[in-house]
N, C-alpha and C positions, 0 to 999 in steps of 0.2 A: 739495721734500724734505718728507717726512712725519715729524714728530718724535714724534707720539702719535696715538692713535685719534680724538681730538677733531678733529684736522686732517684725518684721512682722511674722517670723516663730513661735515665742511664741504665737502670736494671733491665728495663724492657728491651732497650736497644742491644743489650749484651746477651739477650736470649732468655731472660727470666720470664716465666709466664705470668699473666695477670692473676690467674688463679693462685699461684704461689704467693704473690704479693698480698692478695686478699687473705690467704691462710695465715700469713705472717701477722697481719693486723688482728685477725680473730684470736690468734694465740696471745698477742700482746694485751688485748682487751681482757681475756680470761685471767692473765697473770696480774692484772691491775684492778681486780674487782673491788679491792678495798677503797678505791677512789669513789665508787658509786656514781661514776660519770654517765654510764649508759643505763637507760631504763629498759631498753630492748635492743638486741642485736638481730638484724635481719639476716640471719645465717643462710637460709635457703635462697632468698631472692638475691643476695649479694653474690653468691656463687654462680647462680644462673646468669646474672648480668655480666659477671666477669668473663664467662665463656662467650657470651654474645659480643662483647667489646673486643675480646681476643681475636675473634673471627674477623672483625672489622680491621683490626691492626694488621692481621695476616693479608687481608685483601687490599690494604692501603687506603681504606675509606674511613678510617677512624677520625673522630672529632678532636678538637683542641685539648680536651680534658681527658683523653683516653689514658687510663691508669690512675687518675686521681680518685682517691677513696675519701668520701666525705661523710661527716656525721651531721645530723640536723637537730637543732633545738626542738624540744617537744611541744612547740607551739606552731610548727611549720607543717602543713598538710602534705602527705605523700599517699597517693591513691592506693587503696588496698592494704594500708598499714595503719596501725593504731596511732592515735594522737590524743594526748590527755592534758596538755599544759601543766603537767605534774600535779594534777588535781584529782581528787576522788570523784568529783562531780561529773567527769567525763569518762568514768570507768567503763571499759569495754568498747568505747566508740572507735569506729574504723573510718578513715577518711574516704570520701567518695570522689575526691579529685586531688590533683597535685598543685601546689602553689606555683604561680607563674615563674618566680625567681628560681625555684628548684628545678622546674621543668626545663628552663633554659640551660641549666648545667647538665641535666640528664641528656638533653639533645646534643650536647658536645661530648657525650660518653663518659661523664663522671658517674661513679658508682656509689650508691648510698648504703652505708654499712649499718646504721642504726639511729635510734632517737636518743637524745641526750637530756639528762636531768637539768632542771632549772627551778628557780623560785616559782611557786604556784602562780599561774597566769602572769608570769614575768614580773611579779611584785615582790621585790626584795633586792638587797645589795650584798648578799652573802651566800645565797643558795641554801639557806637554812629553813625556808618556808615551804619547800617541796613536800608534798604528801608522801614521798618515797624516801625521805631522809636526806641529810645534808651531803654535799659533795666535798671531798677533801682536796686540798691543794697539793699537787704532786711535788711542788718545790719543798713543802714542809707539811706533812700530814696532820699536824696539829692545827693548821690554819685553814681559813676559808679560801675558796678560789675566787671570791667575789661573786656578784650577781647582777642581773638575774641569770645571765647565760653562763653560769659556773661550770656546768657539765661540758659545754662546748670548749671553754677555755682550758679546763683540766685535760680533756681528750687530746687537744692539740699539743699542749705542753708536755704530755706524757707520750707523745707520738703514737696514739691509738688510732689516728686517722690522719690523712694528709692535710685536710682543711676542715673546718667546721663552720656551720652557719649559726648565727645567733640573732637576737633582735635587740634593738637599742631604743629605749623609750626615754630614759633619763641618764643613760651612761652604762646600760646593761651589756654592751660589748666592750667599751673602752676600759671601764673599771676592772672587770675580770682579766682583761688582757694585761693591764698594768700589774695586777696581783700575781700573775702566772708567768710573766716574762715573754709574752707573745705579742704579735701585731694584731690590732683590732681597729676596724673602721666603722664609723657611722656615716653613710653617704648623705648627700643633700636630701632633705625631705622631698619625696616624689621622684627621686632618681631611680629607685627600685620599686617595682610593684608590691603592694601589700596584699594582693589577692592570694588567699590561702594561708595568710598569717593570722592566727587567732588574735583578735584585737584586745588590747589593753586600753590604750588611749590613742584614738585614731589620728589626732593631729600631731602626735609625737613619734609614733612607732616607725621604725625603719629596720629592714633586714640588713644585717652587717656580717662581716667576715672575720674569722680568726685564722691565722696562719703563722708559720715559723719563718717566713721570708716576706719581704716587701713585694717581691715579684708575684708570689702566689696570691697575696691579698689583692693586688691590682688586677690580676687576670680574672679572678672569680668575680670581683666587683663589676668589671667591665662587661662580662658575659651576662650577668643578671640585670644590668641597667637597661633602661629604655622604656618607651611607651607601652602600655598594656591596656587594651580596650576593656578589660575586666576591672580596672581600677581607675576611676575618674580623677583621682588625685595624682596619678603618675604623670611625669613630665614628658612632653613630646620633643624635648631638646635632643639633638643628635648625640650619639655616643662615639667619641673618638677612642683611639687606643690609649689605655691607661698605663701601658708598659712604662715603668719608671726609668727615666734617663737623667742621671745627675748632671745638672748644668751649673757651671760656676758663673752665675750672673748676679751681681749685687742686688739684694732684695731689701725691702723695708719691712721690718718685723716689729710688731708691738708685743710687749709682755705686760700682762695685767698686774699692775703694781700691788693691788690688794691681795692677789693670790700668794704673794711672797710674805705678806704681813699677817695673814689669817692665823688665828689661834689654832694650835694643834698641828701645824705643818712640821713634818719630820725634819730635823736640822740637816740630815744628809740628802734629803730630797731637795731642799732649798739650795744647799751647797752645789749639788750637781747641776741644777738649773742655772745657777750663777756661772759655773764653769762653761756651760754650753753657750750662754750669752756672750761671754768673753771670747770664745773661739769664733763665734759668728762675727763678732765685731772685728777681730784681728784678721779675718778673711775678707774684709771689705764690705760687709753688710751693715746696714743701719739698723740698730736694735735699740728701741727706746721704751721707757716705761710709759704706760697709758693708764690713767685712772678710770676704773669702771666702778663707780660708787654704789652700784646696785647688787653687789655680790651677796649681801645678806638677804636680799629680797627674792633671789632666784629660786632657792629651794622651797620657801613657802608658796610662791606663785605656781611653781611646778606642781606641788601637791594639791593645791586648790583646783587647778584645771585638770590634772590627770585623774584625780579621784572622781571628779564630776563625769568625765568621759568613761571611766571604768564602771561607775554606777549604771550608766546607760547601756554600755556594751555587754555587761555581765547579766543584765536582766533576762537574757534569752536562756540562760542556764537555770532551768526551773524544775527539773525532775519530771517534766511532762514530755517535752519534745525528744530528748535523748539523754543518755548518760545515767548517772546515779539517781535512784528514786528510793525514798525512805520506805522501809518495810512496815514501819509503825503507823504510817499516815492513813487517815480515813477521810475521804472527801477531798475536793479540789483544793480548798484553801490550806488545809493541813498538809497536803502533798507538797505544795509550793514551800510552805514555811519549813517543814521538817527536812525536806530534801536539800534545800539551800543551807539550812543550819548545820546539817550533818555532812554535806558534801563539800562545802567551802572550808578552808583553813582559817585560822585566827587573823592573819594579816590581810587576807583577801576580804574578810568580813569587815575588818576595821576600815579598809579603804572604800568599800561599797557604802558603808554607813556615813563616812565623812563626805563622800561625793553626793549622796542623797541629801544630806544636810545642806551642802553648798548650793544645791539646785532647788532647795525647798522654798515655798512661798514665804516672802518676808526676808529671806537671806540671799536670794539670787543676786540682787544688785550689790549687796554689801560684800559678797565674796566672788561669785563667778564673773560678774560684769567687771568688777574692779580688777580681778586677776587678768582678764583679757586686755584691759587698759595698760596694766603694768607690762604685759607681754609685748605690747606695741612699743612702749618706751624702751624696753630691752632691745627690740629689733632695730629701732631708730638709732640708738646709741652704738650698736654693733656695726650698723651700716656706716655710721660716721667714722668709726675706726678704720673700716675697710676702704673708705674714700682716700685715706692717707697711707695705708699700709697694705702689704701683700698677704701677710699671715699674722695670726695671733698665736703666741707661744705661752703655754702655762703648764703646770704639772697636771697629770691625769687624776691623781689622787693626792690628798695631803700626806698620806703615810703608806706603809706597806700592809700586806694582808694581816688581819688580826686573828686571834685564836677563835676556834669554834666555841660558841656560847659566851663569848667575851662581851658582846654588845647586847645588853638586855633592853635598854630604853629605845623605843621606836624612833624618837626624835633624833637620837644620836646615830641611829642606823640611816635615817633619811639624809643626814648631813654628810654621809659618805659620798653623796653625789654632788657635792658643792662645786666642783670644777667641771663636771661633765654635763649638768643640765643646761648649761648655757647654749650649747649647740642644738639641743632639742627644742628649747624655747624659741630660738631664732630660725631654726631650719638649716643651719650651715653644716657643711661636711666637716668632720673632725676625725683625726686618727691618733691612736695611742701607739707610741714607738718604744720598744724595750731597750732604752739607752741608759739604764741606771740600775745599780744594785747597792744595797747598804753593806756595812761592814759585817752584818750577820748573814750576808749572801741572799737577802730577800729582794726580789725584783720590784721595780716601780717604773711608771711610764712617764714619758715626755709627750705632751699633747700639742698638736698643731691644728689650727682651724684655718680654712680658706674661704674665699667668697663662694656663694652658691654656685653649684655646677662646675666648680673648678677642681674637680678631683684629679685631673691630669697634672695640674700645677702642684697640687698637694703631694702626689706621689713623687713627682720629679724633685721637689724640694726635700722630701723625706729621704730620698736616695742620696742627695747631696749632703744632707746633714749626717746620714749614716757614715759616709766616707770621711766626713770631717771629725766626728767625735769618737770613732772606734779605732 
């Protein structure tokens, strides 16, 4: 069993062929079908690519990721392969190009093994809204793996691939990482190109990484990062090596006081966070409580703005251009109406309707404009915290993974993102670290945020914290 890229590389250097490593993963995927993590396994192309990369290894011309087998969330485009955003509306659609972030990994000889289940159009916090059924959490099959990137988290947690890509709009990488005991990062907004990522909410979306080691998380993030002429929102800031080097330099860390006082926080999550704070303090760091009085406003603001963007982005899926088309429809108007009604799932329709309402005449200023003003307040307050501190520490989620079908109320489901939407609303990088388990052996995450484009500092401090708490 390969738990990380370092173990894969050791196997390769001891003479194990890349094809054998791929076959191992294919066998593991087959024997873990009950997880419903993979929507499609690229059996033929993964074997072909394994042989091509093996040749490069033999010639000494292989890239930095030779031997890494990656799974991709089903909203990331890969040329010549199907992509559906786990929705019926994109039935049978095959991508014409590869996402820039993914192409950069392939250029370094990573091998793509398949596409992973997710909440439909990345809208969900439990992976239960997928048109292809829910994903199960490998830690406990009765529970959800989190969402929307639940398939990616489950695949990494169950060692069905070395690393997986997800997307994080309001916590969709970090929350599933916390629920499955894996590492998950959302980089700074603009750090990684969104070209080839099927859009949900364009001012929030970022491609992120799931892995079983901090080193793998950092390496993949670094290779994907950087300017892309195909994405005008991608940053031109230079990309340094993200390789984590633990440094014992006293840091100033703020912890959000309200995150410890919020209703519904699991007592063991709170206790673990308090233990980590005490360890940091005793090792010479300054750790202080900071009030962030807007915690209750973050989820509503996020859903006002993200549904507005979703309403606009999803208007292109209409039953005419590509994908699902209703067989019952007669005429253009009916084709639009019936195709979208039948093709989209309940949660996606709910968010499209909410977003259309938010943008409608007479309500635009009351909701959308006000939401943008609140977002600015959140950004200013967060900048104020970072003027005095190096990092913000808070739980990734208030509790551990809940049982499948346990959360019926959409509002309760939206509140699963209470600690993760902050980084998306403000654009900061944030990482979930698997530094906690309850007495029931269920994992949860510790979340760190840093200043924009300080991923290197975030990885370094995460490595230091790992040494300190484990």
